[in-house]
Structure formats: C-alpha cells, structure tokens
All heavy atoms as an XYZ file, in Angstrom:
780
protein
N      71.686      6.419     -2.832
C      71.167      5.100     -2.354
C      69.630      5.117     -2.460
O      69.031      6.108     -2.308
C      71.725      4.737     -0.984
C      71.475      5.717      0.079
C      72.222      6.813      0.373
C      70.476      5.708      1.055
N      71.798      7.500      1.434
C      70.617      6.842      1.946
C      69.438      4.899      1.388
C      69.838      7.103      2.994
C      68.653      5.082      2.431
C      68.804      6.265      3.217
N      69.103      3.981     -2.561
C      67.643      3.817     -2.787
C      67.045      3.295     -1.427
O      67.493      2.382     -0.807
C      67.346      2.767     -3.901
C      65.930      2.638     -4.204
S      65.489      1.352     -5.384
C      66.305      1.952     -6.894
N      65.913      3.894     -1.093
C      65.191      3.527      0.069
C      64.091      2.493     -0.420
O      63.347      2.782     -1.321
C      64.473      4.682      0.708
C      63.640      4.154      1.896
C      65.557      5.700      1.174
N      64.045      1.317      0.222
C      63.030      0.281     -0.169
C      61.822      0.612      0.592
O      61.797      0.945      1.763
C      63.543     -1.057      0.152
C      64.694     -1.399     -0.816
C      64.830     -2.936     -0.867
N      63.531     -3.544     -1.272
C      63.356     -4.773     -1.592
N      64.423     -5.581     -1.580
N      62.239     -5.261     -1.931
N      60.737      0.527     -0.025
C      59.467      0.765      0.613
C      58.706     -0.571      0.781
O      58.799     -1.470      0.013
C      58.669      1.618     -0.327
O      57.347      1.796      0.165
N      58.009     -0.600      1.883
C      57.133     -1.825      2.173
C      55.729     -1.617      1.691
O      54.794     -2.308      2.218
C      57.172     -2.087      3.666
C      58.446     -2.586      4.146
O      59.310     -3.174      3.335
N      58.835     -2.418      5.418
N      55.474     -0.748      0.778
C      54.141     -0.459      0.280
C      53.695     -1.580     -0.609
O      54.484     -1.991     -1.545
C      54.159      0.907     -0.471
C      54.454      2.046      0.474
C      52.806      1.027     -1.116
C      54.537      3.381     -0.276
N      52.580     -2.083     -0.348
C      52.002     -3.155     -1.083
C      50.909     -2.510     -2.061
O      49.917     -2.085     -1.586
C      51.284     -4.211     -0.234
C      50.745     -5.376     -1.018
O      50.351     -5.251     -2.257
O      50.571     -6.434     -0.395
N      51.326     -2.346     -3.326
C      50.444     -1.662     -4.291
C      49.122     -2.308     -4.357
O      48.088     -1.683     -4.482
C      51.172     -1.639     -5.693
C      50.242     -0.977     -6.730
C      52.505     -0.841     -5.571
N      49.003     -3.625     -4.323
C      47.729     -4.314     -4.408
C      46.872     -3.882     -3.228
O      45.636     -3.701     -3.433
C      47.939     -5.805     -4.410
C      48.480     -6.286     -5.698
O      48.348     -5.707     -6.752
N      49.247     -7.348     -5.713
N      47.410     -3.810     -2.037
C      46.588     -3.437     -0.854
C      46.125     -1.948     -1.005
O      45.051     -1.570     -0.629
C      47.390     -3.515      0.420
C      47.490     -4.979      0.869
C      48.187     -5.044      2.140
C      48.326     -6.559      2.625
N      49.069     -6.593      3.895
N      47.085     -1.072     -1.519
C      46.698      0.230     -1.751
C      45.574      0.433     -2.796
O      44.564      1.197     -2.567
C      47.833      1.122     -2.122
C      48.990      1.400     -1.090
C      50.105      2.097     -1.796
C      48.433      2.086      0.038
N      45.613     -0.327     -3.838
C      44.538     -0.238     -4.801
C      43.222     -0.816     -4.303
O      42.194     -0.180     -4.557
C      44.955     -1.014     -6.087
C      46.072     -0.447     -6.905
C      46.521     -1.313     -8.031
O      46.066     -2.433     -8.240
O      47.373     -0.810     -8.747
N      43.247     -1.840     -3.502
C      41.937     -2.323     -2.838
C      41.427     -1.341     -1.943
O      40.214     -1.127     -1.856
C      42.363     -3.674     -2.098
N      42.349     -0.620     -1.085
C      41.796      0.365     -0.184
C      41.223      1.506     -0.958
O      40.098      2.051     -0.604
C      42.956      0.841      0.691
N      41.819      1.973     -2.003
C      41.361      3.118     -2.890
C      40.003      2.740     -3.454
O      39.122      3.584     -3.525
C      42.397      3.468     -3.904
N      39.868      1.524     -3.862
C      38.566      1.024     -4.459
C      37.464      1.098     -3.430
O      36.341      1.516     -3.760
C      38.728     -0.422     -4.970
O      37.561     -0.908     -5.491
N      37.748      0.706     -2.212
C      36.735      0.741     -1.120
C      36.399      2.184     -0.818
O      35.199      2.488     -0.641
C      37.227      0.067      0.109
C      37.089     -1.493      0.099
C      37.534     -2.081      1.388
C      37.375     -3.603      1.416
N      37.944     -4.419      0.371
N      37.430      3.065     -0.740
C      37.172      4.433     -0.497
C      36.355      5.095     -1.538
O      35.440      5.927     -1.309
C      38.492      5.209     -0.258
C      39.205      4.829      1.014
C      40.661      5.468      1.041
C      38.441      5.204      2.205
N      36.584      4.786     -2.849
C      35.755      5.241     -3.938
C      34.299      4.821     -3.770
O      33.387      5.565     -4.032
C      36.296      4.850     -5.276
C      37.548      5.756     -5.777
C      37.839      5.441     -7.237
N      38.203      3.997     -7.556
C      39.451      3.548     -7.339
N      40.351      4.311     -6.807
N      39.653      2.370     -7.597
N      34.083      3.516     -3.307
C      32.754      2.993     -3.225
C      31.998      3.796     -2.107
O      30.820      3.944     -2.285
C      32.852      1.506     -2.856
N      32.702      4.187     -1.034
C      31.962      4.822      0.029
C      31.870      6.340     -0.067
O      31.301      7.075      0.801
C      32.551      4.509      1.479
C      33.898      5.045      1.564
C      32.519      2.942      1.646
C      34.448      4.905      3.044
N      32.389      6.851     -1.173
C      32.488      8.311     -1.299
C      31.227      8.971     -1.846
O      31.247     10.126     -2.124
C      33.677      8.603     -2.277
O      33.446      8.200     -3.580
N      30.125      8.212     -1.926
C      28.890      8.820     -2.301
C      27.962      9.054     -1.023
O      27.953      8.215     -0.161
C      28.227      7.764     -3.303
C      26.978      8.295     -3.880
N      25.794      8.346     -3.244
C      26.725      8.789     -5.139
C      24.847      8.931     -4.022
N      25.440      9.123     -5.230
N      27.377     10.230     -1.028
C      26.593     10.599      0.213
C      25.532      9.436      0.543
O      25.329      9.146      1.759
C      25.924     11.897     -0.181
C      26.750     12.438     -1.245
C      27.422     11.320     -1.979
N      24.877      8.901     -0.432
C      23.826      7.839     -0.134
C      24.497      6.594      0.460
O      23.905      5.979      1.320
C      23.007      7.601     -1.436
C      21.737      6.833     -1.142
S      20.680      7.557      0.216
C      20.207      9.161     -0.603
N      25.635      6.287     -0.103
C      26.332      5.060      0.425
C      26.797      5.294      1.867
O      26.763      4.379      2.694
C      27.449      4.659     -0.489
C      26.931      4.198     -1.810
C      27.992      3.670     -2.728
N      27.569      3.924     -4.120
C      28.270      4.489     -5.067
N      29.478      4.833     -4.891
N      27.724      4.662     -6.296
N      27.178      6.557      2.181
C      27.598      6.878      3.525
C      26.359      6.764      4.448
O      26.476      6.187      5.527
C      28.240      8.254      3.560
C      29.566      8.206      2.837
C      28.383      8.715      5.035
C      30.158      9.642      2.647
N      25.181      7.206      4.000
C      23.983      7.125      4.685
C      23.582      5.632      4.943
O      23.177      5.215      6.109
C      22.911      7.802      3.998
N      23.743      4.812      3.945
C      23.502      3.374      4.166
C      24.434      2.750      5.130
O      24.003      2.030      6.048
C      23.641      2.562      2.810
C      22.493      3.010      1.846
C      23.656      1.094      3.009
C      22.565      2.533      0.407
N      25.688      3.031      5.062
C      26.648      2.560      6.076
C      26.309      3.037      7.407
O      26.461      2.280      8.492
C      28.082      3.000      5.683
C      28.580      2.235      4.446
S      30.251      2.858      3.896
C      31.098      2.396      5.328
N      25.847      4.368      7.563
C      25.479      4.840      8.880
C      24.305      4.017      9.495
O      24.347      3.675     10.638
C      25.127      6.324      8.759
C      24.867      6.944     10.113
O      25.716      6.835     10.978
O      23.786      7.544     10.290
N      23.334      3.735      8.616
C      22.198      2.999      9.140
C      22.665      1.576      9.560
O      22.243      1.032     10.587
C      21.266      2.672      7.899
C      20.161      3.713      7.650
C      19.381      3.266      6.358
C      19.176      3.860      8.829
N      23.621      1.003      8.813
C      24.071     -0.482      9.130
C      25.073     -0.346     10.293
O      25.327     -1.435     10.870
C      24.637     -1.053      7.869
C      23.606     -1.280      6.762
C      24.305     -1.844      5.547
C      22.505     -2.279      7.229
N      25.590      0.767     10.625
C      26.658      0.845     11.629
C      26.093      0.599     13.036
O      26.846      0.416     13.982
C      27.386      2.203     11.617
O      26.583      3.227     12.061
N      24.716      0.642     13.152
C      24.121      0.342     14.443
C      24.178     -1.172     14.815
O      23.758     -1.528     15.872
C      22.708      0.868     14.469
C      22.413      2.211     13.844
C      23.148      3.367     14.538
C      22.601      4.663     14.038
N      23.449      5.395     13.090
N      24.685     -1.970     13.817
C      24.778     -3.410     14.120
C      23.641     -4.184     13.596
O      23.647     -5.420     13.722
N      22.657     -3.609     13.037
C      21.467     -4.272     12.604
C      21.746     -4.780     11.131
O      22.477     -4.079     10.331
C      20.206     -3.397     12.569
C      19.886     -2.950     13.883
O      20.058     -3.645     14.931
N      19.281     -1.811     14.056
N      21.128     -5.842     10.751
C      21.152     -6.186      9.335
C      19.842     -5.754      8.794
O      18.808     -5.772      9.442
C      21.393     -7.711      9.130
C      20.607     -8.630      9.960
C      21.059    -10.072      9.676
C      20.201    -10.939     10.570
N      20.457    -12.366     10.349
N      19.822     -5.260      7.551
C      18.674     -4.637      6.957
C      18.356     -5.127      5.531
O      19.436     -5.348      4.833
C      18.724     -3.115      7.015
C      18.922     -2.487      8.285
S      19.137     -0.714      8.270
C      17.437     -0.156      7.954
N      17.242     -5.194      5.137
C      16.871     -5.541      3.745
C      16.832     -4.350      2.891
O      16.915     -3.210      3.379
C      15.532     -6.239      3.733
O      14.443     -5.303      3.932
N      16.759     -4.536      1.599
C      16.636     -3.353      0.663
C      15.468     -2.581      1.004
O      15.513     -1.381      1.036
C      16.528     -3.892     -0.813
C      16.293     -2.742     -1.743
C      17.835     -4.607     -1.199
N      14.367     -3.253      1.297
C      13.079     -2.535      1.663
C      13.345     -1.656      2.904
O      12.928     -0.550      2.928
C      11.940     -3.532      1.864
O      11.819     -4.287      0.671
C      10.685     -2.861      2.203
N      13.951     -2.234      3.958
C      14.206     -1.480      5.184
C      14.966     -0.201      4.817
O      14.719      0.909      5.393
C      15.015     -2.275      6.158
C      14.342     -3.558      6.632
O      13.014     -3.543      6.684
O      14.987     -4.537      6.996
N      16.010     -0.370      3.982
C      16.933      0.698      3.692
C      16.263      1.752      2.903
O      16.348      2.911      3.162
C      18.247      0.182      3.025
C      19.045     -0.631      4.100
C      19.014      1.328      2.458
C      20.216     -1.444      3.552
N      15.549      1.403      1.776
C      14.927      2.427      0.985
C      13.865      3.185      1.719
O      13.705      4.362      1.572
C      14.469      1.817     -0.352
C      13.041      1.379     -0.460
N      12.024      2.321     -0.730
C      12.449      0.138     -0.396
C      10.880      1.622     -0.815
N      11.078      0.364     -0.579
N      13.120      2.531      2.607
C      12.168      3.252      3.455
C      12.819      4.175      4.422
O      12.319      5.283      4.663
C      11.197      2.248      4.155
C      10.233      1.600      3.163
C       9.405      0.574      3.944
C       8.297     -0.053      2.969
N       7.435     -0.987      3.655
N      13.886      3.665      5.084
C      14.554      4.527      6.073
C      15.099      5.763      5.542
O      15.204      6.865      6.099
C      15.595      3.667      6.840
N      15.652      5.631      4.260
C      16.372      6.795      3.619
C      15.421      7.551      2.566
O      15.913      8.543      2.097
C      17.580      6.303      2.917
C      18.629      5.636      3.845
C      19.795      5.157      2.961
C      19.142      6.730      4.821
N      14.202      7.061      2.445
C      13.267      7.669      1.602
C      13.814      7.841      0.096
O      13.750      8.935     -0.462
C      12.817      9.086      2.152
C      11.587      9.572      1.504
O      10.759      8.831      1.078
N      11.492     10.905      1.392
N      14.315      6.766     -0.337
C      14.806      6.705     -1.769
C      14.177      5.516     -2.414
O      13.594      4.670     -1.745
C      16.338      6.510     -1.789
C      16.851      5.243     -1.180
C      17.093      7.725     -1.196
C      18.285      4.911     -1.339
N      14.215      5.462     -3.714
C      13.611      4.399     -4.480
C      14.321      3.107     -4.167
O      15.557      3.045     -3.797
N      13.551      1.985     -4.323
C      14.132      0.684     -4.039
C      15.227      0.370     -5.033
O      16.225     -0.159     -4.721
C      13.025     -0.396     -4.179
C      13.620     -1.725     -3.696
C      12.463     -2.659     -3.191
O      11.312     -2.272     -3.049
N      12.837     -3.910     -3.062
N      15.075      0.816     -6.360
C      16.126      0.552     -7.319
C      17.393      1.311     -7.047
O      18.517      0.742     -7.153
C      15.642      0.970     -8.727
N      17.294      2.476     -6.452
C      18.443      3.295     -6.105
C      19.200      2.596     -4.858
O      20.390      2.458     -4.861
C      18.098      4.707     -5.702
N      18.345      2.109     -3.942
C      18.951      1.477     -2.725
C      19.678      0.154     -3.196
O      20.764     -0.081     -2.793
C      17.891      1.158     -1.709
N      19.014     -0.617     -4.140
C      19.651     -1.801     -4.633
C      21.009     -1.487     -5.361
O      21.924     -2.247     -5.172
C      18.668     -2.498     -5.542
O      17.580     -2.991     -4.908
N      21.029     -0.497     -6.189
C      22.173     -0.057     -6.821
C      23.312      0.225     -5.897
O      24.442     -0.276     -6.032
C      21.825      1.160     -7.779
C      23.101      1.740     -8.331
N      23.759      1.131     -9.424
C      23.755      2.878     -8.067
C      24.768      2.003     -9.746
N      24.819      2.986     -8.949
N      23.067      1.044     -4.910
C      24.098      1.334     -3.943
C      24.582      0.148     -3.058
O      25.732      0.040     -2.820
C      23.668      2.543     -3.008
C      23.439      3.854     -3.766
N      24.545      4.475     -4.376
C      22.406      4.618     -3.964
C      24.148      5.612     -4.963
N      22.818      5.743     -4.744
N      23.617     -0.656     -2.679
C      23.976     -1.823     -1.970
C      24.793     -2.774     -2.850
O      25.792     -3.329     -2.271
C      22.741     -2.504     -1.452
C      21.902     -1.942     -0.396
C      20.545     -2.481     -0.258
C      22.697     -1.948      0.961
N      24.566     -2.812     -4.063
C      25.314     -3.728     -4.998
C      26.789     -3.239     -5.037
O      27.760     -4.051     -4.950
C      24.679     -3.735     -6.342
O      25.512     -4.464     -7.201
N      26.968     -1.977     -5.184
C      28.332     -1.374     -5.276
C      29.055     -1.622     -3.978
O      30.201     -2.150     -3.974
C      28.246      0.134     -5.545
C      27.809      0.344     -7.025
C      29.549      0.736     -5.305
C      27.392      1.737     -7.311
N      28.381     -1.410     -2.819
C      29.137     -1.557     -1.543
C      29.421     -3.126     -1.346
O      30.465     -3.402     -0.796
C      28.208     -1.075     -0.424
C      28.049      0.443     -0.319
C      26.957      0.859      0.661
C      29.441      1.105     -0.048
N      28.525     -3.921     -1.741
C      28.772     -5.388     -1.568
C      29.909     -5.849     -2.486
O      30.752     -6.570     -2.088
C      27.532     -6.186     -1.828
C      27.738     -7.645     -1.594
C      26.487     -8.529     -1.825
C      26.800     -9.982     -1.656
N      25.948    -10.806     -2.302
N      29.899     -5.383     -3.724
C      30.878     -5.814     -4.727
C      32.321     -5.330     -4.330
O      33.306     -5.896     -4.739
C      30.598     -5.369     -6.073
C      29.444     -6.109     -6.662
O      29.060     -7.204     -6.325
N      28.700     -5.452     -7.654
N      32.362     -4.241     -3.652
C      33.692     -3.715     -3.157
C      34.167     -4.272     -1.834
O      35.126     -3.876     -1.258
C      33.709     -2.123     -3.093
C      33.531     -1.560     -4.461
C      34.572     -1.985     -5.446
C      34.441     -1.327     -6.845
N      35.453     -1.700     -7.747
N      33.305     -5.193     -1.205
C      33.616     -5.810     -0.002
C      33.349     -5.013      1.289
O      33.784     -5.355      2.311
N      32.505     -3.948      1.082
C      32.139     -3.125      2.295
C      31.023     -3.818      3.090
O      31.021     -3.783      4.312
C      31.741     -1.747      1.806
C      31.303     -0.869      3.031
C      32.884     -1.059      1.071
N      30.048     -4.449      2.328
C      28.990     -5.061      2.928
C      28.987     -6.577      2.699
O      29.658     -7.046      1.695
C      27.677     -4.498      2.421
C      27.350     -3.092      2.522
C      25.920     -2.818      1.910
C      27.439     -2.639      3.940
N      28.310     -7.296      3.595
C      28.047     -8.692      3.261
C      26.596     -8.872      3.330
O      25.834     -8.117      3.897
C      28.749     -9.691      4.316
C      30.271     -9.636      4.185
C      28.315     -9.332      5.720
N      26.145    -10.014      2.681
C      24.636    -10.221      2.658
C      24.366    -11.695      3.039
O      25.205    -12.552      2.858
C      24.097     -9.855      1.238
O      24.600    -10.801      0.309
N      23.116    -11.939      3.486
C      22.683    -13.218      3.674
C      21.228    -13.417      3.378
O      20.457    -12.368      3.526
C      23.001    -13.658      5.199
C      22.253    -12.803      6.187
C      22.567    -13.222      7.612
O      23.783    -13.273      7.997
O      21.676    -13.500      8.433
N      20.829    -14.460      2.762
C      19.463    -14.686      2.298
C      18.715    -15.369      3.418
O      19.201    -16.311      4.092
C      19.486    -15.527      1.084
C      18.059    -15.742      0.601
C      18.109    -16.566     -0.831
N      18.529    -15.723     -1.870
C      17.827    -14.792     -2.567
N      16.609    -14.633     -2.263
N      18.358    -14.119     -3.563
N      17.506    -14.806      3.599
C      16.533    -15.469      4.572
C      15.241    -15.533      3.830
O      14.477    -14.550      3.777
C      16.459    -14.691      5.894
C      15.519    -15.278      6.903
O      15.141    -16.407      6.681
O      15.187    -14.669      7.839
N      14.928    -16.764      3.231
C      13.745    -16.857      2.460
C      13.825    -15.993      1.225
O      14.829    -16.101      0.471
N      12.876    -15.116      0.954
C      12.860    -14.177     -0.144
C      13.719    -12.965     -0.003
O      14.112    -12.357     -0.915
C      11.445    -13.735     -0.449
C      10.499    -14.681     -1.041
C       9.153    -14.035     -1.338
C       8.242    -14.850     -2.078
N       6.981    -14.187     -2.329
N      14.062    -12.647      1.236
C      14.752    -11.424      1.563
C      16.297    -11.674      1.691
O      16.703    -12.679      2.106
C      14.300    -10.823      2.865
C      12.866    -10.332      2.808
O      12.484     -9.727      1.779
N      12.094    -10.614      3.827
N      17.003    -10.622      1.223
C      18.458    -10.591      1.400
C      18.685     -9.437      2.386
O      18.208     -8.373      2.244
C      19.142    -10.324      0.113
C      18.881    -11.427     -0.841
C      20.665    -10.141      0.348
C      19.437    -11.163     -2.256
N      19.457     -9.787      3.387
C      19.858     -8.805      4.486
C      21.291     -8.467      4.364
O      22.168     -9.287      4.104
C      19.565     -9.408      5.861
C      18.035     -9.493      6.093
C      17.364    -10.656      5.831
C      17.291     -8.491      6.585
C      16.013    -10.856      5.985
C      15.865     -8.580      6.794
C      15.275     -9.814      6.524
O      13.965     -9.886      6.684
N      21.534     -7.163      4.525
C      22.891     -6.592      4.407
C      23.356     -6.166      5.740
O      22.596     -5.689      6.671
C      22.922     -5.458      3.472
C      22.511     -5.751      2.084
C      21.163     -5.871      1.634
C      23.476     -6.086      1.148
C      20.885     -6.214      0.310
C      23.235     -6.530     -0.134
C      21.838     -6.616     -0.523
O      21.530     -6.951     -1.817
N      24.693     -6.301      5.920
C      25.348     -5.696      7.130
C      26.791     -5.348      6.783
O      27.285     -5.788      5.710
C      25.354     -6.715      8.286
C      26.175     -8.024      8.102
C      25.949     -8.969      9.285
C      26.729    -10.194      9.038
N      26.644    -11.094     10.237
N      27.407     -4.518      7.601
C      28.705     -4.121      7.372
C      29.676     -5.270      7.581
O      29.581     -6.043      8.490
C      29.156     -3.003      8.298
C      28.511     -1.608      8.006
C      28.894     -0.647      9.140
C      28.899     -1.034      6.718
N      30.681     -5.346      6.672
C      31.709     -6.411      6.934
C      32.601     -6.032      8.045
O      33.065     -6.876      8.818
C      32.617     -6.549      5.600
C      33.697     -7.568      5.730
C      34.447     -7.719      4.487
N      33.749     -8.088      3.300
C      33.434     -9.291      2.932
N      33.874    -10.363      3.668
N      32.773     -9.548      1.822
N      32.806     -4.728      8.269
C      33.718     -4.297      9.317
C      33.301     -2.866      9.654
O      32.731     -2.108      8.806
C      35.205     -4.302      8.834
O      35.943     -3.579      9.648
N      33.649     -2.404     10.912
C      33.270     -1.058     11.255
C      34.422     -0.113     10.985
O      34.330      1.128     11.186
C      32.980     -0.977     12.819
O      34.062     -1.432     13.526
C      31.732     -1.776     13.150
N      35.540     -0.591     10.395
C      36.698      0.283     10.167
C      36.298      1.434      9.182
O      36.750      2.549      9.480
C      37.806     -0.507      9.602
C      38.412     -1.462     10.707
C      38.987      0.353      9.048
C      39.402     -2.448     10.288
N      35.566      1.119      8.172
C      35.213      2.189      7.244
C      34.267      3.201      7.806
O      34.376      4.461      7.466
C      34.575      1.618      5.955
C      35.640      0.850      5.056
C      34.848      0.170      3.916
C      36.676      1.736      4.538
N      33.501      2.827      8.808
C      32.646      3.871      9.439
C      33.471      4.755     10.321
O      33.221      5.918     10.548
C      31.509      3.173     10.294
O      32.104      2.369     11.224
C      30.482      2.400      9.372
N      34.587      4.209     10.824
C      35.493      5.070     11.609
C      36.105      6.113     10.747
O      36.294      7.294     11.118
C      36.604      4.200     12.258
C      36.043      3.242     13.383
C      37.052      2.318     13.861
O      38.321      2.482     13.644
O      36.623      1.272     14.466
N      36.364      5.827      9.432
C      36.925      6.782      8.517
C      35.935      7.869      8.263
O      36.242      9.004      8.263
C      37.400      6.133      7.231
C      38.553      5.230      7.465
C      37.737      7.080      6.097
C      39.011      4.264      6.318
N      34.648      7.468      8.091
C      33.605      8.478      7.849
C      33.411      9.320      9.122
O      33.321     10.540      8.966
C      32.274      7.742      7.508
C      32.439      7.092      6.139
C      31.116      8.721      7.550
C      31.341      6.081      5.802
N      33.462      8.773     10.295
C      33.424      9.584     11.474
C      34.597     10.574     11.597
O      34.394     11.674     12.020
C      33.472      8.683     12.770
C      32.141      7.760     12.981
O      31.128      8.184     12.292
O      32.124      6.861     13.696
N      35.725     10.142     11.168
C      36.918     11.019     11.249
C      36.642     12.141     10.198
O      36.958     13.278     10.527
C      38.143     10.268     10.797
S      39.666     11.239     10.740
N      36.144     11.907      9.097
C      35.930     12.873      8.046
C      34.819     13.878      8.627
O      34.978     15.110      8.350
C      35.457     12.322      6.766
N      33.802     13.386      9.303
C      32.867     14.336      9.836
C      33.444     15.204     10.875
O      33.088     16.368     11.040
C      31.667     13.472     10.458
C      30.771     12.996      9.375
O      30.666     13.528      8.312
N      30.091     11.833      9.691
N      34.376     14.642     11.770
C      34.980     15.471     12.710
C      35.861     16.586     12.100
O      36.006     17.653     12.580
C      35.821     14.640     13.701
C      34.999     13.857     14.667
C      35.777     13.203     15.837
N      36.868     12.364     15.303
C      36.748     11.058     15.032
N      35.580     10.490     15.122
N      37.771     10.421     14.614
N      36.482     16.237     10.912
C      37.362     17.199     10.251
C      36.529     18.447      9.769
O      37.018     19.489      9.625
C      38.067     16.601      9.016
S      39.336     15.444      9.542
N      35.240     18.218      9.460
C      34.440     19.260      8.923
C      33.970     20.191     10.098
O      33.376     21.255      9.793
C      33.129     18.655      8.287
C      33.368     18.061      6.983
O      34.364     18.506      6.235
N      32.721     16.982      6.590
N      34.297     19.828     11.299
C      33.897     20.743     12.487
C      34.839     21.943     12.596
O      34.554     22.826     13.370
C      33.918     19.902     13.664
C      32.736     18.833     13.708
C      32.784     17.911     14.882
O      33.674     18.019     15.777
O      31.939     16.949     14.903
N      35.969     21.884     11.818
C      36.897     23.053     11.993
C      36.404     24.246     11.359
O      35.763     24.313     10.377
C      38.235     22.685     11.355
C      38.935     21.574     12.189
C      39.011     20.244     11.613
C      39.634     21.852     13.375
C      39.681     19.231     12.289
C      40.259     20.885     14.066
C      40.257     19.560     13.465
C-alpha cells in the first residue's frame, strides 16, 4: 500500500532557496546585524562589517531577492530589515550545534 505524503514540493523548494541564500558567512553576518531589529542602509552595513560597499550591496540583493530581507526607501537611502526572525533562529540553532 502507498503512504500519501502531505509534503508540498513548492514550499520545500522555496525553503531550500532561502537556506542557500543565507548559507554564506557574510550574509549570516548581515542577518545578525539586522536581527537586533534595526533597519540599516548599505553604508551602515558595509562600515559595520568592514567590507566593500559593492560586496554589501551584492549580498543584500541576494537576501532581498530570496525574500529574507525587505527594503524601504527614505530619500536617497534604502534601508533593509529582516522579513522575519525565523531564519535567525535557524542560524542560532546551527551555532549551538557547533558547541558540541
């Protein structure tokens, strides 16, 4: 007999896409900065992480395109914030796993 699964392949693919997006150390660092609840500009982020502005923009673009971040424009500046804290909980869990 066959067991029916309630697995939604589209949801799994979307989750895998988000996990791939956050699997870069610099993107994790960006998420950590934003997990404090502040919205930050590219300039804020590149200065805080001591990386080039182009690199910060690249990583922010990936995170935004995968739905991890949202942005809002205020005059000339674009500010980024986390869409949800759920992904930071996954990162926290991974950090705890490294303590073994």
